C-alpha positions as MATLAB code, in Angstrom:
seq = 'KLLSENKDLWNNVDKAQEIFRKKRKFEGLISHINKLELEVNDLKDLYKLFKSESDEEVQAEINTLVKKTTKLSNELRINTLLSGEADGNDCFIEINAGAGGTESQDWTQILSRMYSRWIDTKKFKKSIIDINSGEEAGIKSITIKVEGENCYGLLKSESGVHRLVRISPFDSQKRRHT';
ca = [
     139.771   65.937  101.287;
     137.290   68.776  101.718;
     137.341   70.678  104.984;
     133.539   70.422  105.244;
     133.811   66.606  105.117;
     136.248   66.439  108.058;
     134.690   64.393  110.889;
     136.286   66.641  113.562;
     134.750   69.795  112.080;
     131.780   69.880  114.443;
     133.967   69.654  117.551;
     134.156   73.459  117.293;
     130.634   74.592  116.351;
     131.547   78.272  115.891;
     134.358   77.428  113.488;
     132.106   75.017  111.586;
     129.386   77.634  111.210;
     131.962   80.165  109.977;
     133.262   77.689  107.391;
     129.781   76.943  106.093;
     128.913   80.673  106.020;
     131.981   81.314  103.842;
     131.103   78.307  101.715;
     127.565   79.670  101.112;
     129.001   83.081  100.212;
     131.393   81.601   97.626;
     128.674   79.348   96.217;
     126.455   82.427   95.844;
     129.217   84.331   94.031;
     129.852   81.414   91.683;
     126.122   81.112   91.020;
     125.927   84.854   90.231;
     128.880   84.596   87.840;
     127.378   81.567   86.076;
     123.998   83.289   85.720;
     125.671   86.407   84.379;
     127.631   84.384   81.843;
     124.424   82.684   80.630;
     122.625   86.028   80.373;
     125.468   87.575   78.351;
     125.545   84.587   75.982;
     121.754   84.788   75.534;
     122.112   88.493   74.853;
     124.747   87.838   72.166;
     122.515   85.257   70.485;
     119.472   87.529   70.565;
     121.502   90.399   69.148;
     122.664   88.232   66.222;
     119.049   87.213   65.618;
     117.896   90.830   65.770;
     120.577   91.942   63.281;
     119.387   89.357   60.770;
     115.607   89.758   61.276;
     114.995   93.175   62.979;
     111.945   91.789   64.804;
     110.226   94.009   67.400;
     109.563   91.044   69.705;
     113.247   90.183   69.700;
     114.068   93.840   70.431;
     111.678   93.816   73.421;
     113.257   90.584   74.650;
     116.727   92.124   74.294;
     115.635   95.181   76.323;
     114.248   92.953   79.087;
     117.393   90.831   79.123;
     119.653   93.912   79.214;
     117.815   95.192   82.303;
     118.064   91.781   83.984;
     121.754   91.438   83.112;
     122.524   94.960   84.322;
     120.823   94.252   87.656;
     122.717   90.981   88.045;
     126.071   92.584   87.191;
     125.438   95.425   89.682;
     124.713   92.879   92.430;
     127.917   91.031   91.573;
     129.878   94.307   91.554;
     128.592   95.194   95.038;
     129.450   91.723   96.337;
     132.936   92.092   94.885;
     133.383   95.509   96.496;
     132.284   94.088   99.847;
     135.167   91.660  100.143;
     136.946   93.389  103.042;
     137.890   91.505  106.175;
     134.879   92.678  108.235;
     132.362   93.423  105.451;
     130.672   90.037  105.725;
     130.046   90.364  109.473;
     126.812   91.143  111.279;
     126.499   94.583  112.860;
     124.662   96.830  115.286;
     122.818  100.041  114.465;
     122.584  102.573  117.286;
     120.403  105.648  116.932;
     120.351  108.273  119.706;
     118.117  111.337  119.916;
     120.705  113.643  121.479;
     119.588  117.211  122.256;
     116.277  118.465  120.911;
     113.627  116.864  123.088;
     110.463  115.562  121.475;
     111.537  116.661  117.998;
     114.777  114.682  118.011;
     113.056  111.698  119.631;
     110.470  111.696  116.822;
     113.304  111.934  114.262;
     115.016  108.965  115.946;
     111.831  106.951  115.559;
     111.559  107.945  111.888;
     115.181  106.881  111.269;
     114.692  103.575  113.077;
     111.614  102.808  110.935;
     113.573  103.713  107.800;
     116.444  101.381  108.703;
     114.020   98.615  109.739;
     112.289   98.760  106.366;
     115.627   98.733  104.559;
     116.691   95.682  106.596;
     113.411   93.951  105.686;
     113.846   94.649  101.960;
     117.348   93.142  102.102;
     115.852   90.113  103.910;
     118.288   90.457  106.794;
     117.412   89.333  110.309;
     116.941   92.135  112.829;
     116.658   92.086  116.598;
     115.946   95.080  118.792;
     118.540   94.833  121.538;
     117.586   97.962  123.474;
     114.967  100.688  123.114;
     114.254  103.716  125.301;
     110.996  105.462  124.466;
     110.494  109.213  124.791;
     108.111  110.726  127.338;
     105.768  112.373  124.819;
     106.606  110.714  121.516;
     109.381  108.988  119.642;
     112.435  107.127  120.851;
     115.352  108.375  122.961;
     117.650  105.605  121.730;
     117.507  102.263  120.005;
     120.019   99.502  119.269;
     119.268   97.034  116.468;
     121.314   93.932  115.690;
     121.413   93.170  111.965;
     122.384   89.694  110.774;
     122.984   88.655  107.184;
     125.474   88.550  104.366;
     127.572   91.735  104.087;
     125.553   93.654  106.725;
     128.569   95.455  108.090;
     129.911   96.278  104.643;
     126.610   97.806  103.558;
     126.023   99.758  106.770;
     129.536  100.836  107.818;
     129.283  104.225  106.113;
     126.009  105.101  107.840;
     127.397  107.254  110.621;
     127.212  110.846  111.732;
     124.602  113.384  112.734;
     121.365  113.262  110.780;
     119.187  116.378  110.926;
     115.597  117.123  109.979;
     114.140  120.606  109.506;
     110.337  120.764  109.565;
     107.309  122.477  110.990;
     106.786  120.626  114.226;
     103.603  118.640  114.756;
     104.331  118.960  118.503;
     104.522  122.774  118.570;
     101.151  124.507  119.046;
     102.539  127.648  117.364;
     103.610  125.606  114.289;
     107.206  126.855  114.382;
     110.029  125.411  112.342;
     112.346  123.065  114.266;
     115.690  121.467  113.438;
];
């Protein structure tokens, strides 16, 4: 009997949601593998056809299919690499301005916009948990909760001090700031 068909499953909602989240992840992996297998088989057939006919339309179709197959295999590779215990979890992003006043607060805002756009392109859910705005411009600190498949695995290496060197738009003498 399948675990998802157990009538007592929903007695513990958190456990049930975890089971169905894992189930969706495995179904997605299986779907990716099946798609990849179909693409590779189509590629083999098109290659045989091209060898016998040398048609330019077939060559263009092969090129398109190779690009699609490469993209699909890269996605599958990343999903395979992100199979650690915590990689599938949601995560928090914290960005703090530190020392540097208005310049570092502006840089914090730039980084938060960059991460927000990345989160949007990955179609993850984001929630701003805490934000402290700067006096003149920018953000002193921000905490963003990111929810979605493999969020932690994709973001866990994003740590450390990020620096920006530029001519400051906030400095009337147009000096270079770090």
